[in-house]
KEDREN-755345 format. One record per atom (N, C-alpha, C, O): residue number from 1; x, y, z; residue in one letter. Coordinates in steps of 0.02 Angstrom, whole numbers, plus 50000, padded with zeros to 5 digits. Layout:
! KEDREN-755345
pos,X,Y,Z,code
NUM,X,Y,Z,A;
...
! end
This chain:
! KEDREN-755345
pos,X,Y,Z,code
1,50042,49941,50000,M;
1,50000,50000,50000,M;
1,50044,50062,50000,M;
1,50094,50065,50037,M;
2,50026,50112,49959,A;
2,50067,50173,49953,A;
2,50063,50214,50017,A;
2,50011,50219,50049,A;
3,50119,50243,50034,E;
3,50123,50284,50094,E;
3,50082,50348,50084,E;
3,50086,50380,50031,E;
4,50044,50367,50134,Q;
4,50004,50428,50132,Q;
4,50035,50480,50179,Q;
4,50059,50463,50233,Q;
5,50032,50542,50158,K;
5,50054,50597,50200,K;
5,49994,50643,50209,K;
5,49948,50643,50169,K;
6,49995,50682,50262,T;
6,49943,50732,50272,T;
6,49973,50800,50255,T;
6,50025,50819,50282,T;
7,49939,50835,50211,L;
7,49964,50899,50187,L;
7,49913,50953,50206,L;
7,49853,50941,50200,L;
8,49936,51010,50227,S;
8,49893,51066,50243,S;
8,49889,51113,50183,S;
8,49941,51135,50158,S;
9,49828,51128,50161,V;
9,49819,51175,50107,V;
9,49770,51229,50130,V;
9,49727,51216,50172,V;
10,49777,51288,50103,T;
10,49733,51344,50121,T;
10,49693,51364,50060,T;
10,49720,51380,50007,T;
11,49626,51364,50068,I;
11,49581,51384,50014,I;
11,49532,51435,50043,I;
11,49497,51420,50092,I;
12,49530,51493,50013,L;
12,49488,51549,50038,L;
12,49498,51560,50113,L;
12,49450,51564,50151,L;
13,49561,51565,50132,D;
13,49581,51580,50201,D;
13,49561,51527,50252,D;
13,49561,51540,50312,D;
14,49543,51468,50228,R;
14,49528,51412,50273,R;
14,49580,51357,50262,R;
14,49598,51342,50205,R;
15,49602,51328,50317,E;
15,49652,51275,50313,E;
15,49618,51207,50311,E;
15,49572,51194,50350,E;
16,49642,51164,50266,Y;
16,49615,51096,50260,Y;
16,49674,51047,50263,Y;
16,49726,51059,50233,Y;
17,49665,50993,50300,L;
17,49714,50939,50302,L;
17,49691,50886,50253,L;
17,49634,50862,50257,L;
18,49735,50869,50206,V;
18,49716,50824,50151,V;
18,49766,50767,50148,V;
18,49827,50778,50150,V;
19,49741,50705,50141,A;
19,49785,50647,50132,A;
19,49813,50650,50061,A;
19,49778,50666,50013,A;
20,49877,50634,50056,C;
20,49911,50639,49992,C;
20,49962,50582,49986,C;
20,50000,50570,50032,C;
21,49963,50547,49928,P;
21,50014,50496,49918,P;
21,50084,50527,49920,P;
21,50094,50582,49895,P;
22,50131,50492,49949,A;
22,50200,50516,49951,A;
22,50225,50531,49881,A;
22,50213,50491,49835,A;
23,50258,50587,49873,G;
23,50284,50606,49808,G;
23,50236,50649,49766,G;
23,50255,50674,49714,G;
24,50175,50656,49789,Q;
24,50125,50695,49752,Q;
24,50109,50762,49785,Q;
24,50061,50796,49766,Q;
25,50149,50782,49834,E;
25,50136,50843,49871,E;
25,50135,50905,49826,E;
25,50091,50948,49834,E;
26,50182,50909,49781,K;
26,50185,50968,49737,K;
26,50122,50973,49693,K;
26,50094,51027,49685,K;
27,50100,50917,49666,K;
27,50040,50918,49624,K;
27,49979,50937,49664,K;
27,49936,50974,49640,K;
28,49973,50912,49725,L;
28,49916,50930,49767,L;
28,49918,51004,49784,L;
28,49866,51037,49784,L;
29,49977,51029,49800,T;
29,49984,51100,49816,T;
29,49964,51143,49756,T;
29,49930,51194,49764,T;
30,49985,51123,49696,E;
30,49966,51160,49635,E;
30,49891,51157,49623,E;
30,49861,51207,49604,E;
31,49861,51098,49635,A;
31,49788,51091,49626,A;
31,49751,51136,49675,A;
31,49703,51170,49657,A;
32,49774,51137,49738,A;
32,49742,51180,49788,A;
32,49749,51254,49771,A;
32,49703,51293,49780,A;
33,49807,51272,49745,S;
33,49818,51342,49725,S;
33,49773,51361,49666,S;
33,49745,51416,49666,S;
34,49765,51316,49618,T;
34,49720,51329,49561,T;
34,49649,51337,49585,T;
34,49613,51383,49564,T;
35,49627,51292,49629,L;
35,49559,51296,49656,L;
35,49550,51361,49696,L;
35,49499,51395,49688,L;
36,49599,51378,49737,N;
36,49595,51440,49776,N;
36,49589,51501,49730,N;
36,49548,51545,49742,N;
37,49629,51503,49677,D;
37,49625,51559,49629,D;
37,49556,51563,49597,D;
37,49528,51618,49592,D;
38,49529,51507,49576,K;
38,49464,51506,49543,K;
38,49409,51528,49591,K;
38,49365,51566,49573,K;
39,49413,51503,49654,M;
39,49362,51522,49703,M;
39,49367,51596,49720,M;
39,49315,51628,49730,M;
40,49427,51623,49725,R;
40,49435,51695,49738,R;
40,49405,51736,49680,R;
40,49372,51787,49691,R;
41,49419,51713,49620,E;
41,49393,51748,49560,E;
41,49316,51751,49562,E;
41,49287,51803,49548,E;
42,49285,51695,49580,I;
42,49212,51692,49583,I;
42,49186,51736,49640,I;
42,49137,51772,49632,I;
43,49219,51732,49698,R;
43,49197,51772,49755,R;
43,49202,51847,49740,R;
43,49159,51885,49761,R;
44,49254,51867,49704,E;
44,49264,51938,49689,E;
44,49213,51966,49640,E;
44,49206,52027,49636,E;
45,49178,51923,49603,T;
45,49125,51949,49559,T;
45,49067,51977,49599,T;
45,49030,52020,49576,T;
46,49059,51952,49661,G;
46,49006,51975,49704,G;
46,48938,51947,49687,G;
46,48887,51968,49715,G;
47,48935,51900,49640,K;
47,48872,51872,49618,K;
47,48854,51807,49653,K;
47,48796,51786,49653,K;
48,48904,51774,49683,V;
48,48893,51710,49716,V;
48,48914,51717,49789,V;
48,48968,51740,49804,V;
49,48868,51696,49834,F;
49,48881,51702,49905,F;
49,48882,51634,49938,F;
49,48846,51588,49918,F;
50,48924,51626,49988,G;
50,48930,51564,50025,G;
50,48984,51520,49996,G;
50,48988,51510,49935,G;
51,49026,51495,50041,I;
51,49084,51455,50018,I;
51,49063,51393,49980,I;
51,49097,51373,49933,I;
52,49007,51362,50000,E;
52,48985,51302,49966,E;
52,48965,51317,49894,E;
52,48984,51280,49848,E;
53,48929,51370,49883,R;
53,48909,51389,49815,R;
53,48969,51410,49773,R;
53,48973,51394,49714,R;
54,49015,51445,49804,I;
54,49076,51465,49769,I;
54,49115,51402,49748,I;
54,49141,51399,49692,I;
55,49120,51353,49794,A;
55,49156,51291,49778,A;
55,49123,51254,49721,A;
55,49157,51227,49677,A;
56,49057,51251,49721,V;
56,49021,51216,49666,V;
56,49033,51252,49600,V;
56,49045,51219,49549,V;
57,49029,51317,49600,M;
57,49041,51355,49538,M;
57,49113,51346,49513,M;
57,49124,51339,49453,M;
58,49160,51345,49560,A;
58,49230,51334,49541,A;
58,49239,51264,49512,A;
58,49273,51256,49461,A;
59,49207,51214,49543,A;
59,49211,51146,49517,A;
59,49181,51142,49447,A;
59,49210,51109,49403,A;
60,49125,51174,49437,L;
60,49094,51174,49370,L;
60,49139,51208,49319,L;
60,49147,51182,49264,L;
61,49167,51265,49336,N;
61,49211,51300,49290,N;
61,49273,51259,49273,N;
61,49293,51255,49215,N;
62,49305,51230,49324,L;
62,49365,51191,49311,L;
62,49350,51128,49272,L;
62,49389,51108,49229,L;
63,49293,51096,49286,T;
63,49273,51037,49248,T;
63,49260,51055,49175,T;
63,49278,51018,49130,T;
64,49227,51111,49164,H;
64,49214,51134,49096,H;
64,49280,51145,49058,H;
64,49287,51125,49001,H;
65,49328,51178,49091,E;
65,49394,51189,49060,E;
65,49428,51123,49043,E;
65,49457,51116,48990,E;
66,49423,51075,49088,L;
66,49453,51009,49077,L;
66,49421,50974,49017,L;
66,49455,50946,48975,L;
67,49355,50976,49014,L;
67,49319,50943,48959,L;
67,49333,50978,48892,L;
67,49334,50945,48840,L;
68,49343,51043,48893,Q;
68,49359,51080,48832,Q;
68,49428,51059,48806,Q;
68,49439,51058,48745,Q;
69,49473,51044,48851,A;
69,49541,51025,48831,A;
69,49545,50953,48807,A;
69,49590,50936,48768,A;
70,49500,50911,48828,K;
70,49502,50840,48811,K;
70,49503,50825,48736,K;
70,49546,50788,48713,K;
71,49456,50853,48697,P;
71,49458,50837,48625,P;
71,49523,50856,48591,P;
71,49546,50821,48546,P;
72,49553,50911,48613,E;
72,49618,50930,48584,E;
72,49670,50877,48597,E;
72,49711,50861,48554,E;
73,49669,50850,48658,N;
73,49718,50798,48674,N;
73,49708,50737,48630,N;
73,49756,50707,48606,N;
74,49645,50717,48618,A;
74,49630,50660,48575,A;
74,49652,50674,48504,A;
74,49680,50631,48470,A;
75,49639,50736,48480,N;
75,49659,50754,48413,N;
75,49735,50756,48406,N;
75,49763,50735,48356,N;
76,49768,50782,48457,D;
76,49842,50784,48457,D;
76,49870,50713,48453,D;
76,49917,50700,48416,D;
77,49841,50668,48492,H;
77,49864,50599,48492,H;
77,49855,50568,48423,H;
77,49899,50533,48398,H;
78,49797,50580,48393,S;
78,49784,50553,48326,S;
78,49833,50580,48275,S;
78,49858,50544,48232,S;
79,49847,50645,48279,A;
79,49894,50676,48233,A;
79,49964,50647,48241,A;
79,49998,50634,48192,A;
80,49984,50637,48303,I;
80,50050,50607,48316,I;
80,50054,50537,48287,I;
80,50104,50518,48257,I;
81,50001,50498,48296,M;
81,50000,50429,48270,M;
81,50003,50429,48193,M;
81,50038,50388,48163,M;
82,49967,50476,48161,R;
82,49970,50480,48088,R;
82,50040,50498,48064,R;
82,50066,50468,48017,R;
83,50071,50548,48097,L;
83,50138,50568,48078,L;
83,50188,50512,48090,L;
83,50233,50501,48050,L;
84,50180,50476,48145,S;
84,50224,50420,48159,S;
84,50218,50366,48105,S;
84,50268,50338,48083,S;
85,50156,50353,48084,G;
85,50146,50304,48030,G;
85,50178,50326,47965,G;
85,50208,50286,47929,G;
86,50174,50391,47949,K;
86,50205,50417,47888,K;
86,50281,50411,47892,K;
86,50313,50393,47843,K;
87,50310,50427,47952,L;
87,50382,50421,47960,L;
87,50404,50348,47953,L;
87,50455,50334,47921,L;
88,50366,50303,47982,D;
88,50383,50231,47976,D;
88,50382,50209,47904,D;
88,50423,50168,47883,D;
89,50335,50235,47865,A;
89,50329,50216,47795,A;
89,50386,50245,47753,A;
89,50408,50213,47704,A;
90,50410,50304,47771,I;
90,50461,50338,47732,I;
90,50532,50315,47750,I;
90,50573,50305,47706,I;
91,50544,50307,47815,L;
91,50612,50290,47838,L;
91,50627,50217,47826,L;
91,50582,50175,47826,L;
92,50692,50202,47814,P;
92,50710,50131,47805,P;
92,50700,50094,47871,P;
92,50691,50124,47923,P;
93,50703,50028,47867,N;
93,50694,49986,47926,N;
93,50750,50002,47976,N;
93,50806,49979,47967,N;
94,50734,50041,48027,H;
94,50785,50064,48074,H;
94,50807,50010,48122,H;
94,50860,50017,48154,H;
95,50769,49955,48129,D;
95,50790,49902,48175,D;
95,50850,49864,48147,D;
95,50895,49845,48184,D;
96,50851,49854,48082,A;
96,50904,49814,48051,A;
96,50969,49855,48045,A;
96,51023,49828,48058,A;
97,50964,49917,48025,D;
97,51023,49958,48013,D;
97,51004,50032,48024,D;
97,50989,50067,47976,D;
98,51006,50055,48087,P;
98,50980,50121,48103,P;
98,51014,50178,48065,P;
98,50981,50229,48052,P;
99,51077,50172,48047,L;
99,51112,50226,48013,L;
99,51120,50213,47938,L;
99,51149,50255,47903,L;
100,51097,50157,47914,G;
100,51103,50140,47843,G;
100,51174,50128,47822,G;
100,51192,50143,47765,G;
101,51215,50102,47867,L;
101,51286,50092,47852,L;
101,51303,50020,47832,L;
101,51361,50003,47824,L;
102,51252,49979,47824,G;
102,51265,49909,47806,G;
102,51287,49867,47865,G;
102,51313,49812,47855,G;
103,51278,49891,47926,L;
103,51297,49854,47986,L;
103,51240,49809,48008,L;
103,51182,49825,47996,L;
104,51255,49755,48040,D;
104,51205,49709,48064,D;
104,51202,49714,48141,D;
104,51252,49702,48175,D;
105,51143,49733,48167,F;
105,51135,49742,48239,F;
105,51094,49685,48267,F;
105,51046,49662,48236,F;
106,51114,49662,48326,E;
106,51077,49611,48361,E;
106,51053,49639,48426,E;
106,51086,49682,48456,E;
107,50995,49616,48450,D;
107,50968,49638,48514,D;
107,51002,49605,48572,D;
107,50985,49618,48629,D;
! end
């Protein structure tokens, strides 16, 4: 079982103790900072009141941003696979002779 650490993060001036897998502290701190920034942004509009409502709006906004980025990632992956296929078709068999020097390589 992975070792867990307890990390203290501050969101909208409130401290929270959060369990975190060892080695993931930086990522959790960055996530908490992003959430804090988004919640402050929403609070400063003055249109949403109460920490719970602000948290829900922040979660919705961040989820929307994540979902907007997802198709680009899938398209990027597809483009990379197409380019890789084209390179494989154009380049000589690199396993047998990577530099084209007539040398025989064994694994």
